N, C-alpha and C positions, 0 to 999 in steps of 0.2 A: 548234465554234465557229460564230458565225452572223459572216457576212460585214458589210463595212461597208452602209451604208445607201446605194440607188441615189441618191437626192435630195442636192442639195448645193447650199445647205447645208442642215443638218437643222436644224429649226427646233423649238425648247425653249421652254417655257414659262419665264421668267424670274421667279423667287421676285419677293413682296414687301418691301419694306423699311420698313413702318407698325411703327417706335421699339413701340406695344404690342402689336404681335405676338407670341407668344410659343411656340414650338414645340413640343409635346409630345413626352418623353421615350420613346419604346417599350422595355418591357421585354426583356430580351436574356439568353441564356447567357452564363456566365460564362466568360472566357477559356477556354483549357486547361491545364493544367501541361504545359510542357517541357522536356525537358532542356538544361539549360545557355544561357547567356546566346546565341551562337549561332542558336538554335532561335527565338529570337525577332525576326531579323533579318528584315523586310519582313513582307507587310500592313499597309502605313503608310493611316493615313486620307486620303480622297478627302473634302475637304469644300466645301461650295459655300459662295462670296463674296458677303453682300448686301451689305456695304458700302462695298469695296473702290473700285468703277467704279460705282455705284447708279443712273446716268443713262447707262449707253456702248449699253443693249436689247442685252447681251450676257450668258449664262451664263457665270459664270466660276468656274471650280474650283481648288482650290490641292492637288497630293500631297505629303502632311507628312513627306518621310523624314527629317527635323528629329527624329521621334521613336523612327528608329532607334534601338538600345542606344548607338551610340557616335554617334549626334545628328545624322549626316548621311545621306546616300545613299551616301556613300564603303563602309559597312558590305557592301553588296552586292560592290562587286566585289571588293574585301580578303577577304571569306570564300570567295569562288569561286577567287579565285587561289591564296588560302594549300589548300584544295584541293584543286584541280588541280593543283599543282606537287607536291605530298605523293603524289598517286596513282598521279603518272606516275614519280615515283622521282626526280625533277631534285632535289626536295627532303626530306632526310634528318628521320629523325626527332632531334629535339632539333638541331637545326642554325640559321644564321643568317641570315636575310632582310635583304638593303638594300635601301633602295628611298629616291627623292628624293618629299620631298610636302612642298606651301603651305600642308599643316596637316591637313584630313581625314580624306586615306586614310591620315597619320601616325598620329594618332590610332582608326583604323579597324584597321590593323596591329599597334600595340599592343596592342591586345584581342584580337584574332585571335590574333596568336601566344604569348601568352601563356595564353592558351585550350588551345593544342596544344601547350606545352609548348616554343617555339622562342625564342630570340634574336633580337631585332629592333633595327636601326640603322638612326636616321629621317634622310636628308640634307638639313637646311633651310635656308634664306637670311635675311636680315636682313628682311626683309617678314612674317615668320613669326611672330604677337601670341603676346603669355609667355604666353597662359593656353593656348594650344595647347601648346606646348613643355610646361608643366608638367604637365598631361594626358598627352601621350604618355610623360612621364617616370614617372608616377604609377600607367600599368598597367606599366609595367617595360620600356619602350622606352627606349633612348639613344640622346641627339639628337648630331649631329653638324653645328654650323654654318655653312654658309658663308658669308662676311660683304662679299664681293671679287667681281663681275661678272666674267664672262669677259673677258678683255684683249681680245680681238679682237670679240667680238659685242655686247660691254654686257648682255648680258645674265646676266640670273640664275639662270635654270633651265639655261641651257646649262651653267655654272658648276657647278651642284648635278649634272649627268650625269656630270661629267668625275671628281669628287670619288667619285661611288660605283661607278667604274670603276677608281678607285684602288683602295677598299677592299675591292672585291672579290679584288684583287690580293693585299694586303694578308691578308684576314681568312678562312683555307683551308676549304672548302665553301663558302664563304656563295652564296648565291643572289639574283638581280636578280629580281624579279616582272615591272617592263618594264611600267607600267601603261599606258605612253603604246602597246603598240603588243599587247598578250597579249590575245590573245580572250572569254580567262574575265570582262574586262570589261564589252566590250558584251553578252558574253551573259547577264551575272546581266543587265542592265536588259531583254536581249529578251526571258527569260525569265519575269521578275520585275518591274519596275519598270510595263513598259510592259502587261504580261499584265495585272496587276493594274488597272489605269485601263482599258485595254479592255472587259476583261469585266465590272467595275463598271457603265460605263455601253451595254453589253448593242452593244458595239465602234460607236458612237454620237458619234461627235466630229468637230469643224471644223478646228482647231489644239491642238498642242501648244508649249509655249514650255519649251526650258530653255535654261540657261549651258553655257560649252562653257569645256571646260580642256584634260584627255583627249581629250575628244568623246567617251568610252566611253557616257555615258548616252544624246544623239541616234544615236551608232551603232549602239546594242542598240536604239532606241525604234524608230528608222526600220526595222531589220532586224523586228521583229515585223509594222509595219502593210505591209511589202510582202510576207512572206509569208501574211498574212491578207486581202488587197487592199482595204486601208481608206484614203480619201481622203484621212485626215490630211494638214493641212500643218503642214509642223515650222517654226519658228521659232527661231533659233539666234541666243543673244544672247553676242554675243562683247564685249570689253573694247575700248576705242581703247588702242593700242600694242598691240598680239594680234597677231600674224603667221597664224593661224587665218585658210584661209577668204578669201584675197588678202589683209589685212592688211596693213601697213606698224607693224614694228618701231620700240616707244615707250617709253621707262618706265612702268610700271604702278603705283599708289599702294597696290593692294589685291591681295591673293593672295587665290588659289583660282579665279582669271577672265582668261580668256585663258590665249595661250602662245609663248614665245618662240622655238620650235620648231614647225615643222610637225610633229604627230601621225601615228601611221601608221590611227590611227581617220578622222583627218580626212577622209583620203584615198577610206576607204568611203561617205559617205555625203552626199549632198548634199542643203543645207537650201533649203528654198524660198523664205528668208529670211533673212537676217544683218541683225542691230540690231548698231551696234556704240554701248555705254554710259561714259561717264566716272566717273570717280568722282563726281565732286557726280549725278549720274544715280545710282548706287545707293546714295549716303543718302538722297535725299529718298524712293527707292522703297520701300528697307527699312521707312523712319520712318512713310510713310504708312500701310505695310503695318500695322504694329505700333498705329497710333493708330484705323486705321479698325477691323479686324479682330482685333487682340488677338495678332498671332501677330509673334514675337521672331525674323526671321529675317537671315540675315548678308548680306555685304555681294552675293556674286553673285548671289541671291533678288532684292534691293534691286534690280538690272539687272534681274533680267524684269521686274519690275514697272512699273519703269518705259519699258521697251520696249513693256509691255502697253496703256500707257498711253497712247500714239501708234496704237495699232494696232484697238484694239478699237471707234472711234467709224466706221472704216471696215471694220469686216465686217458681211455680211449681217445684217440685226436678228436675232435669236430664235440665234445663232451657238453654239455650244459648243466652249469653252475650258478648256485644262489646263493651268498649269505647276507646274514640279517646285521646292516650296521644297528646298532643295539640301540647308541646314543651319542650324542655332538661330541668335539673334542674341548668344549670350552671350558669346563670346570675342570678338565685335567691341564689345561697351558701351564701351571705351576708346580706340574708332575710329569707327566709321559711326557711333555714335550721343554723341558725345564735340563737343560744339559749341567747343571750344578746340582739337578736335586737327583738327578739320574746317577749321578759320580759320585753321589751321598751313600742314596739309599740302595743301587741297586749296584753300584760298587762297580760300572763299566762307565769308559771315559769315550771321550769321542770318536777315537779311533778306533775302540772297539765295538762303537754302536756300529762307523762304515764298515769295518769290516763282516761285522753281522750282516749288514743288509747289502753285499756286496754276495755273503753264501746263499742268501736267501733267494736274492736275483737269480742267478747260478744254478739254486734246485729249481726253480719255477720254470726257465728255459729248455726244450729244447733243442735248441742248436748244437 
């Protein structure tokens, strides 16, 4: 494989944004027939975005993990962790998996466990949206709801992890895959997500932005970058209220971004920068991506867009940036994309969102 380019930053022509220009669609071979839905995980599109930050002078691309069969990047580690547990004998055929999830991993594991003939119990908390819960159940998973935070820390994730430990005692032979420390989690992104990005771009990339939670995505991507001696910078997008990378614990209104405990994976990676985003930032970024590019994404991706909007204009002109679209936006239609929920929960009205969107667009412009 080709090593990283010697010059930094790499200079790439930024595509024009003429509304009258229509790209031709080249003829291509039809996708192959694959055996089982798990074989369809990965090889997701890498899409150049021409309208998100058109005056930034930066080439921006999105890795659409939202088109995985389960709708998120969590399909990769879910499949890798189950296969590893079965291969090592830690998980027996027909056995039970118990895992804590704020949503996406639960959906992914429900699908993977069903395909492998396994029982799956997903421990969620009150922040998990109703669509996600129903999806897990529709795929054959069982949902165990934690409604109260841990009394000592006030953290819902801590309470979920404690509930997992109790279920492991109660259910004979049950196994916890421990997404927060299982090496198969970042391994899936090292061998999959980051490899696909790097090979598509001939290993020429200046900045990669990804959201935090277990930190498996960032850790796996960082491992690939080190192994291939790429000089790509890593931007970690974390939630305000997350304790990752030296953060201070506080309530987090949206699931799937940040963590209330320091994960094992977070100890293995040192991002070049950490941007902390608010719930409002996530809403503004997600809606901007939807209305500028037609990509309906979840809250964590909205946070990435907001962080990039405050970053791109400071990058050398012609830089190449990739960010991960961690999941789709359909489960967030009643939260991130609902004005009434945003006003009631985040205390931001329509005028506030409009002003924040204008400020983000201005920050991203070199004009």
